[in-house]
N, C-alpha and C positions, 0 to 999 in steps of 0.2 A: 238319437241316434249315435255311435260313437264315430269320431274325427280321426283322420288318419293325418299326420301332418309328416309333407313329403321334405328332407331335408335334399339340396341339391347336391352336397359335398358330401351323401354316405356313399353314393355308387359313383363309380367309375370307372367309365368302360375301357377297357386293352385286350388286344388279342386274346391273351391268356384268361378273362375270362368267356371265351367261345368256346363251344364243343373240340373236342380235337380234333374231330372229324372235319369242320367245316376250315381249322388252322391249317390243317394239312393239304385243301384245296387252296387255301391262300401262299401257302406256301410250296406248295408246287407249281403255282403259275409263277410265283418270284423267282426259282429255281432251276428249273425245268427248262432249258434252251432247246430250242434248234442243234444240230449235230456241227459240226466245224466246216463241213462240207458244203452245207447248203444255205453255210450265211451270207448275207451281204451286205455291203456298204452303207452305211448310214447315208440319211442326205445331206450330213455336217459333215461329209467325208469328203478330203477333196481327190480323192482318186475318184469319185463316182461321177461318170461320165454326162459332159452336160448338152452335145450335141447327139443328131440324130445318127442310127446305124452306129455309135462307136464303142465299142467292147469294155465291157466292166471286167477288170479282172480280179478274179475271186479272192475274199480276206487270205484264206490259206499261203499261196504262193507267195507272202509279205512277212511269212515269219522265219527266223534263222535264228536256229540253235545252234551254238558251240558246247563243246561237251569235254571233258577233263579226258584223259586217255584209256582209266577203269571204266569211265559211265557212269559215274557213282553222282557226281552233279551235272551239271545244266545252265546256263544261263538263255535266254528267250528273247532276242528281239526284234521290235516289228516297225514297218513304217507307219503302219495305223490300230488304232484298238479295235476296229472292229468284231473281229474273228476271237475276241476274249468274253470272257463269262460276265455279266453284268451283276448276278445274283449272290457270290459268293461272299461279299461283305453281311449279309442277314447273319452266315453260321457264326459271326462272332458276335452277335449284340450281345446272347446270354446263353448260360448255358440251358434254362431252361427249351427255350427255342432251336437250340441245337441236337437238342436229345429230340426235339420232331423231326425238324427240315431235312438234319444228316441225313440219315435214312433217305428220306426222297431224292434229294439229289444223287446221293451215293447208285442208287438203284434205277431211277427214273432216265437220267443220263446217259449219251451215249459218248463215250471218251476218244476222241481221234488222237491218231500219232502219223509224222510224216517218216518214219522209220524205224527198225527194232530197238536200237540202242536210245533210242528218246523214250522210246515207251518201258525199259529195262531202267533207267536213271529216277523217270517221274513215278513208276510201280511198283519195281522194285526197292529202291533205296530211298528215295522220297516220300512214301506212302505208309501212313500208318495200316497194321496189319490188318485191323477190324475194319479200317476203312477198304483196304482191297477186296475183303472178304462178301463185301454190298456189291461190288463192282456188276450187273447185267451184260454191258452192254460194250465191247470196244471195236475200235478198226482203225487198223496199220495200214493204210495205203500211202505207196509211195509214187509219182510222178514218172520215177524214174523205171526202165523195165526192172536193172539190176539191185532194185530195192534198197540203195546207197543214193541219195537226191542230196543234189550239191545244197540243199537248205540247211543242211545237217553237218558241221564241223565236228568231224570226230578223227584224231589222231592216231587210235587204235584199230585194231582188224575184224570187222565187222563178224565175220565166220568162226570167230573165237568166242562169241557172246552170244551168237544165235543159239546155244544147248542154254542156257539163264534165260534167252528167250522164253522156249516152251516151258520151261521153266516155271520163271512169272506167270504165265497164263493159265500152268494147274493148278498156283496156286489163289486163284478167283474160284472156288468152290461156287458160286450163286452165278457166272457165266453161262447167259440164255442165249446171246449173239455177238459171235467173232465174228471180226474180216479180216483179213491180212491177205498182203500181197503174194501175189502167186511165186513170185521169187524166192521163197520165203521155204516151200515144201520140197525143193530139190537139196536130197541126202550128199553131205558130202561126206570126207573122212572124220572130221571132227566134231559130224554131227549128224544121229541117227533118227532122221524125222521119222520116219516110218515107228518106234518102235515110242515116239511123242506121242502119235495120232491114236496108236492104242491104248496106250492109259490114260489119254484125254477121254478117252468112252468111259471109261471104268471111275475116273476122280471126278469128271465133268456131267453126273447125270440131265441138269437139264440142257443142256449143250449138246443136239442131235446132229448140228455139221458145222462144215465151216464155210464162207463163202469166200474162194479164192476173188478178191477185186483186183484192179489195173488202171491204170488212168492213161488214156492214151493225150499226148499232147498234141495239137495239132500247130504250129507257128504258120501266119501269115506271111512270114518271108522264107519260108520254104525248108530244106536242109539243111544243118546246121545252130535252125538253132527250136531245137525243139523244146524247152522249156527256158524261161530267163529265172537267174538266178534272183535271189531278193531283192538286191542290194543295186539291181536296175532300175532307173527310175524313168529313162526316155519311152515315149509315147508308142513308141514302135517294139520296145520289147517285151510288153506286155499282149500284143494283141496275139493269144495264144487259146486254144478251145480246149478244156480238158474233158475229153468223154469216159466216162466211166460205164463199166464195167464190168462181168460178177459171173462164175459160176459155183454149184453149190457143191461142196467136199461132204459125203457124209460118213460121218461116224460109227452110225451102228451098222456092223458088217458082220454077216457070217463068219467070216475069213479075217488073218491078222494083215495089217499092211505086209506089201512086201517093198524090200527097196528098187528094185526093178519099174516095176510098176509106178511106186514115184516118179522115177526117174521120166517112164515114159508120157503120163499126165504131167510132167512138168516141160516138157519139147512139146508136145501138143498143144499147151499154152501159149508157149512162147512163141514159137513158131508158125502154129494153124493159127487158133483161136485169135493170137491179141492184132494178128496181119489181116485175118477177115473182120475184125472189126474198123481197124485204121483204114485199110481199102474201102468198105461200106461205109462208114463216115464221111470221108474226104466225097466222096459221089454222091451222098445226100445232103450233106450241109455246110459243103463248098462248093459244089457246082460242078465237080471236075469228071473229068472224060475218063473211060476206065481206060482209053491206049493212049492216053496223056497222063496216067497218074500222076508221074512224079512232078507235073507243071501243074499242080491243083491251083494253086499261091498266086499262077496267070489269072484262071479265071473264078475267083476269091468271092463267093454272093453265096452271103446267106440267108436262107428264107427267111419271111420277114414273119411268119409263124414262128418260127422259130426267136422265142425271149428267153432271159433272165426268168421272168414266171410262168415260161410255159418250157420246160427243157428235159422233156422226159418224152422218148420216143421209142418206137420198136422197128431196130433196123432187118432188113435181111442180108443175112451173107454171102457172099459170093458159091458159098460148100452147100447153101441151100434151109440153113440154119436160121431162126428167128430167134434174137435176144432184145431183153428189153435195155437202154442206156438211157444215163444223163448228162446234158452236156452241161458243167460249168466256162463262164468267162463268156457269156451272149450279152448283145447289148441288152436295151431296156425297154420294154415294150414303148409305144406311146400313150398307158394308161402312167406307167411309174415315172416317162419323163415329164409330161403334164404335170405330176406330183412335185418334178425336180422345178420345174420351173416355176411353181406356184409360192412354193417353197422359198427357195430364191428371192423373188417379187415381197415376199411378205419379210424376209429377214433384209432384203434393202428398205422397204418403206418404216421397218421398226428402228433400223439403224438412221433416219433424216430425224427420228428426234431422240431429246437426248432425256433424262430423265427429271430433268426441269421444266420441260415442255418445250426446251426451244430446240429448233434445229438445228442439225450438225453444221449446214453450211452458215446459219448466221451465228452457227456458237463459230468457226471457225473465222468468219472474217472477222466478228471481234478482237478474236487475238490477233489475227494481223495486225490490226487497226492499233491495239494496244501495244501490239509489239513495235510499231511504226515510233508512236510515238516515247515508245522508249528508249528507241533509237534517235533521234529526233533531240530529246533529253539529252541521251550521253553526248549525241556531237555539241550541242551548245555548252555542254558542262566541260567536254575538251577544246572548243573553241576559246571559253574565256580560259581556263586552265592555261591556253597555248601566250593566249592576250595576255595574262597576267604576266607567266614567266618573260616575254617577249618584255613588259614595263621593268621588271626588276632586271632584268638584263642592263637595259639600259639604265637605269637608276645608277647599276652597280660602275657602269661604262663610265656615265658623269662621275661619279664619286673618283673613283682612280684619276679621271681629268682634272678635277679640283686639288686630291691631294695632290699631283705628280705639277701643277701649279703653285701652292702654296710651298712647295718642296723645294722648288727653283724659286721661287720668292725669297725663301728663307736663306736657299744659297746665296743669289744676288747679294744679298741686304748684308751677309757674314761676311762677303767678299769685299763690298765697301768699305764697310766697316775693319775690313782688316786693312785694305789700300788705305784710308784717314789715319791710322795710326802708324801703319808706316810712314806715308808723307810724316804724320807729327813729328815721328824719331827723327827722321831724315832734317827737319827743319830745325830742330835743338841742336843737332851735331854740328847741322852749319851756324846758328848761332854760337856757339858755346866757341867753334873754330874762330868766328870773326872776334868773340870776345877777350881770349887767347893774343891774337893778333892787334887788336887793341893795346891789351895791357903793355906787350910786350912794344911796340911799337913806343907810347908813353914812357917806360923807364929808362929807353935807351934815348929818349929827347933831351 
């Protein structure tokens, strides 16, 4: 009977050894994410509400994009990273993985933008043509009815770039789904939108219709606070509901688009459909009264069944039409709030223990005790140093006094010696005079 020796090191399991179909499923799970509009804050994010009925602002409202005047370069800053994509680093692991995962990433994700100039800077100037050709789903929606949100800082003129906007869309041949702000279909002197729509029907065979979308911001503060800038961080600034609604604009038509037809369509969106959606949303979602619609923020009451986990509703518009909307910026459901509380408790319990097993409070107490000992030791050392300095100062004073006494004694001794010498000299002089007188007297006698 033949024996087979198994060498454990002869075979190493890696993703590359799996069939490419299984690899594609794994990579799809890693790189395909929900759209930017539907993303929520993570439990670790500071913006996630912790109180009941507190509204959760969607992550996309915290994005702030700065573009140069030509819209060729952009810089994006955000208060939190909850809206950022998490699986992009996988595309940089190796060329083999990039070759399989890159088509999945570009073809199965929906790429969302807040403004047309942001889309131009990202897709036209900062994206490779081979990647642009893989894109199948695009969404350009603005909270501002004019299509120029305050989240985008652009010094140039947007109307001059709308022609580039439609041309860039037509350079995405695999496009199957397109959402744009309804403000972009309005023809102008500089942009012939109707001609672009006719060309899109020929150049984009997989795109049968365009979804004209808009966001209706409903602020809890009422008029003057439609939606906040991304740099507002106070609690009231982001108490805003965003109602997303859309209508389909077919591209496959028997006749060509006319400029006046698009103008009428834009006016119907802006002055009728958008207003109807806003009115119905305030009545159904905020508890407003049709007779006192302007004071809807005074009777603000969001239904309990409407929450961040259940945000899709069918609206009955004042003109009798029905439409489906999605609401963003809603409070958490009771289930999600409980998950948030459990997560906070788990984090608190985890933070009670250090990696070495000691409690954080005990560790802090030990640190305080060591600090007190160190301070006491430093105080004792400073006291000893002060006492030594005082002793040295006293010794210096005593040495100075002794030296002064010695100098005085030396001066007194020198003075005494000089006085004795002077007296000796005077005595000698007196003796000499006496001797001279004696001699003189003896000679005269």
